[in-house]
C-alpha positions in Angstrom: 9.1 7.0 15.9 5.3 7.7 15.9 3.3 4.6 15.2 0.0 4.5 13.3 -2.6 1.8 13.0 -3.7 0.6 9.6 -7.3 -0.5 10.0 -8.5 -2.8 7.2 -11.0 -5.5 6.5 -13.2 -6.9 3.6 -15.5 -4.7 1.7 -18.8 -3.8 3.5 -17.5 -4.9 6.9 -18.1 -1.3 8.2 -14.5 -0.2 8.7 -15.1 3.4 7.4 -18.0 4.2 9.8 -16.1 2.5 12.7 -13.0 4.5 11.9 -14.9 7.8 12.0 -16.4 6.9 15.4 -13.1 5.9 16.8 -11.2 8.8 15.3 -13.7 11.3 16.6 -13.6 9.9 20.1 -9.8 9.9 20.2 -9.0 13.1 18.2 -7.4 11.2 15.3 -7.2 12.1 11.6 -8.0 9.5 8.9 -5.8 8.8 6.0 -7.6 7.0 3.2 -6.1 3.8 1.7 -9.0 2.8 -0.6 -8.0 2.9 -4.2 -11.3 4.1 -5.7 -11.7 6.9 -3.1 -8.6 8.5 -4.4 -10.4 9.6 -7.5 -12.7 12.6 -7.9 -16.3 12.0 -9.1 -16.3 8.3 -8.3 -18.6 8.7 -5.3 -21.5 6.3 -5.0 -19.6 3.1 -6.2 -16.7 3.9 -3.9 -18.8 4.4 -0.8 -16.8 7.5 0.1 -17.3 9.0 3.5 -20.4 11.2 3.7 -20.2 15.0 4.0 -21.3 14.6 7.6 -18.4 12.2 8.3 -15.9 14.5 6.6 -17.1 17.3 8.9 -16.8 15.1 12.0 -13.2 13.9 11.3 -10.4 15.3 9.1 -9.8 13.0 6.1 -6.7 12.9 3.9 -6.1 11.4 0.4 -9.7 11.5 -0.8 -10.6 13.1 -4.1 -6.9 13.8 -4.8 -6.7 12.2 -8.3 -8.4 13.0 -11.6 -10.2 10.1 -13.3 -7.9 10.9 -16.3 -4.7 9.8 -14.4 -3.5 6.6 -12.9 -2.8 6.9 -9.2 -0.2 4.3 -8.5 1.3 2.8 -5.3 4.5 4.8 -5.5 2.5 8.1 -5.5 0.3 6.8 -2.6 3.4 6.2 -0.5 4.7 9.7 -1.1 1.3 11.3 -0.4 0.7 9.2 2.7 4.2 10.1 4.1 3.4 13.8 3.4 0.0 13.5 5.2 1.6 11.7 8.2 4.2 14.4 8.5 1.6 17.1 8.4 -0.6 15.4 11.0 2.3 14.7 13.4 3.7 18.2 13.0 0.4 19.5 14.4 0.7 17.2 17.4 -2.1 14.8 16.1 -2.1 11.0 15.4 -3.3 9.2 12.3 -5.5 6.2 11.6 -5.0 4.7 8.1 -8.2 3.1 6.8 -8.9 1.1 3.6 -9.2 -2.3 2.0 -7.0 -2.1 -1.0 -4.5 -4.8 -0.4 -1.9 -3.8 -2.9 -1.6 -0.2 -1.4 -1.6 -1.6 2.1 1.2 -4.0 1.3 3.2 -1.2 -0.3 2.8 0.9 2.9 3.6 -1.9 5.3 6.3 -3.7 3.4 7.6 -1.2 0.9 7.8 -1.5 -2.9 10.1 -3.6 -5.0 12.3 -2.0 -7.6 10.8 -2.1 -11.1 11.9 -0.5 -14.4 10.3 2.8 -15.5 7.3 2.6 -17.9 8.0 2.3 -21.6 5.8 4.5 -24.0 6.9 2.2 -26.9 5.7 -0.9 -25.1 2.4 0.8 -24.1 1.8 1.7 -27.7 2.5 -1.8 -28.8 -0.2 -3.4 -26.6 -2.9 -0.8 -27.2 -4.8 -3.0 -29.6 -4.3 -6.2 -27.5 -7.4 -7.3 -25.6 -7.3 -7.5 -21.9 -8.1 -11.3 -22.2 -5.1 -11.8 -24.4 -2.9 -9.8 -22.0 -4.0 -12.0 -19.1 -3.3 -15.2 -21.1 0.2 -14.0 -22.0 1.1 -13.0 -18.4 -0.3 -16.3 -17.2 2.2 -18.1 -19.5 5.1 -15.9 -18.3 4.3 -15.5 -14.6 1.2 -17.5 -13.5 1.7 -16.4 -9.9 1.6 -12.7 -10.7 -1.2 -13.2 -13.2 -3.4 -14.9 -10.6 -2.7 -12.1 -8.1 -3.6 -9.3 -10.7 -6.7 -11.1 -12.0 -8.1 -11.2 -15.5 -9.7 -7.7 -15.6 -7.1 -5.3 -14.3 -5.7 -4.1 -17.6 -3.3 -1.6 -16.2 -1.6 -4.1 -13.9 -1.5 -6.8 -16.6 0.2 -4.4 -19.0 2.6 -3.4 -16.2 3.5 -7.0 -15.4 4.3 -7.7 -19.0 6.2 -4.5 -19.3 8.4 -5.3 -16.3 9.2 -8.7 -17.8 10.0 -7.2 -21.2 12.3 -4.5 -19.8 14.0 -6.4 -17.0 13.9 -10.0 -18.1 12.6 -10.9 -14.7 9.2 -12.1 -13.6 7.3 -9.6 -11.4 6.8 -12.4 -8.8 10.6 -12.9 -8.8 11.2 -9.2 -8.1 8.6 -9.2 -5.4 10.1 -12.3 -3.7 13.4 -10.2 -3.3 11.5 -7.8 -1.0 12.2 -8.0 2.8 9.5 -10.1 4.5 9.4 -8.1 7.7 6.9 -5.2 8.1 7.8 -1.6 8.8 7.7 -1.0 12.6 5.9 2.4 12.2 2.7 0.7 11.1 0.5 -1.8 13.1 -2.0 -3.7 10.9 -5.4 -4.4 12.5 -7.9 -6.5 10.5 -11.6 -6.4 11.2 -14.1 -8.9 9.9 -17.6 -10.3 10.5 -19.4 -13.6 10.5 -20.2 -14.6 6.9 -24.0 -14.4 7.1 -23.7 -10.9 8.6 -21.2 -9.7 6.0 -23.4 -11.1 3.2 -26.4 -9.2 4.6 -24.3 -6.0 4.8 -23.2 -6.4 1.2 -26.7 -6.8 0.0 -27.8 -3.7 1.9 -24.9 -1.7 0.6 -25.5 -2.7 -3.1 -29.2 -1.8 -2.7 -28.3 1.6 -1.3 -25.8 2.2 -4.1 -28.5 1.4 -6.7 -31.0 3.7 -5.0 -28.5 6.5 -4.7 -27.9 6.5 -8.5 -25.0 4.1 -9.2 -26.3 3.4 -12.7 -26.5 7.1 -13.7 -23.1 7.9 -12.1 -21.5 5.0 -14.0 -23.1 6.2 -17.3 -21.9 9.8 -16.8 -18.4 8.8 -15.8 -18.1 6.4 -18.7 -19.2 9.1 -21.2 -16.8 11.6 -19.6 -13.8 9.4 -18.9 -14.1 6.3 -21.2 -10.5 5.3 -20.6 -10.6 5.6 -16.8 -9.1 2.6 -15.1 -11.4 3.0 -12.2 -14.4 2.0 -14.3 -13.1 -1.6 -13.8 -13.7 -1.4 -10.1 -16.3 -3.5 -8.4 -19.8 -2.0 -8.9 -18.9 0.1 -11.9 -17.7 -2.8 -14.0 -21.0 -4.7 -13.4 -23.1 -1.7 -14.3 -21.2 -1.4 -17.6 -21.8 -5.1 -18.3 -25.5 -4.5 -17.4 -25.8 -1.6 -19.8 -24.1 -3.6 -22.6 -26.1 -6.7 -21.9 -22.9 -8.8 -21.3 -21.6 -11.0 -18.5 -18.3 -12.6 -17.7 -17.5 -15.8 -19.5 -19.3 -18.8 -18.1 -22.0 -16.6 -16.5 -25.7 -16.5 -17.4 -27.2 -13.1 -18.2 -29.7 -11.9 -15.7 -31.9 -9.1 -16.8 -33.5 -6.3 -14.8 -32.3 -4.4 -11.7 -32.4 -7.5 -9.5 -30.1 -9.2 -11.9 -27.7 -6.2 -11.6 -27.9 -6.3 -7.8 -27.0 -10.0 -7.9 -24.0 -9.5 -10.1 -22.6 -6.6 -7.9 -23.2 -8.7 -4.8 -21.3 -11.6 -6.3 -18.4 -9.3 -7.3 -18.3 -8.0 -3.7 -18.2 -11.5 -2.3 -15.3 -12.4 -4.7 -13.5 -9.2 -3.7 -13.9 -10.0 0.0 -12.4 -13.4 -0.6 -9.4 -11.8 -2.4 -9.0 -9.2 0.4 -8.9 -11.9 3.1 -6.0 -13.6 1.2 -4.1 -10.2 1.0 -4.6 -9.6 4.7 -3.5 -13.1 5.7 -0.3 -12.6 3.8 0.3 -9.2 5.4 0.6 -10.7 8.9 -1.8 -8.7 11.0 -0.8 -7.5 14.4 -4.4 -7.7 15.6 -7.5 -9.3 14.3 -11.1 -8.8 15.4 -14.6 -10.1 14.6 -16.8 -7.1 15.0 -19.8 -9.2 15.9 -18.0 -10.3 19.0 -14.9 -8.2 19.6 -15.9 -4.6 19.2 -15.4 -3.6 22.8 -12.0 -5.3 22.8 -11.0 -3.4 19.7 -12.0 -0.1 21.1 -10.1 -0.7 24.4 -7.0 -1.8 22.6 -7.1 1.1 20.2 -7.5 3.6 23.0 -4.5 2.1 24.8 -2.5 2.2 21.5 -3.1 6.0 21.0 -2.6 7.0 24.6 
């Protein structure tokens, strides 16, 4: 069995640039596990690796899905397995990098059995608002609704669909999963001190705005109005900015500084959610990059020897 490290951490922690440096030094290849980076054309808001980084280190599972399609965890597992087989067949090793907790959990723990999708049910809920879907799922399965959140329409529909077709709550099906991780993956979580992570988030958001996030969002929305990825952090806030709306209970802030504030807040909320995911995934190693960078590098070099 060939083991691989899953390197993860909250948004803006610097895991992608760190991974490129480490992979280049050790001759590794990177497999992406960030949900937005799977999609073509979603570039600025996803903070995809730069052209220079892609030249430095081979990357897999980036720009592999059209914005028209829904790239789900089951497909990710198959594509990841295929990428790992290809890398190992060439005598290389892989470093899996990303912060999407649901995909990382699927990779580390496997997926629970769920019924196939129902076109009839999907048609039935087409005109139901996302807010109403969240309320309904909260009544049926508050545990799963809280995990999905109030804005992820695709997963809200899927949760209700599973309950309708199987008669079981999604959280009940998930609880039947084995609670021991797969031995072929070692989960390493990196983080930073809060003040430093907040600073990096602010810097990242400013860079995204300067790079043209608003124009990218407008173009993608016109071209792919039904794209699920438009709900991702950054894109969703730009759309609210363009429409002059804000989430319930929030005060509208106008101007580009107001937009930056909203995207930063969404990043901080995402980081909080990600830390909860990572805690539940039972990391093999945890590092604070402000203090433990050298320790991380030494342990990673020993792992891949």
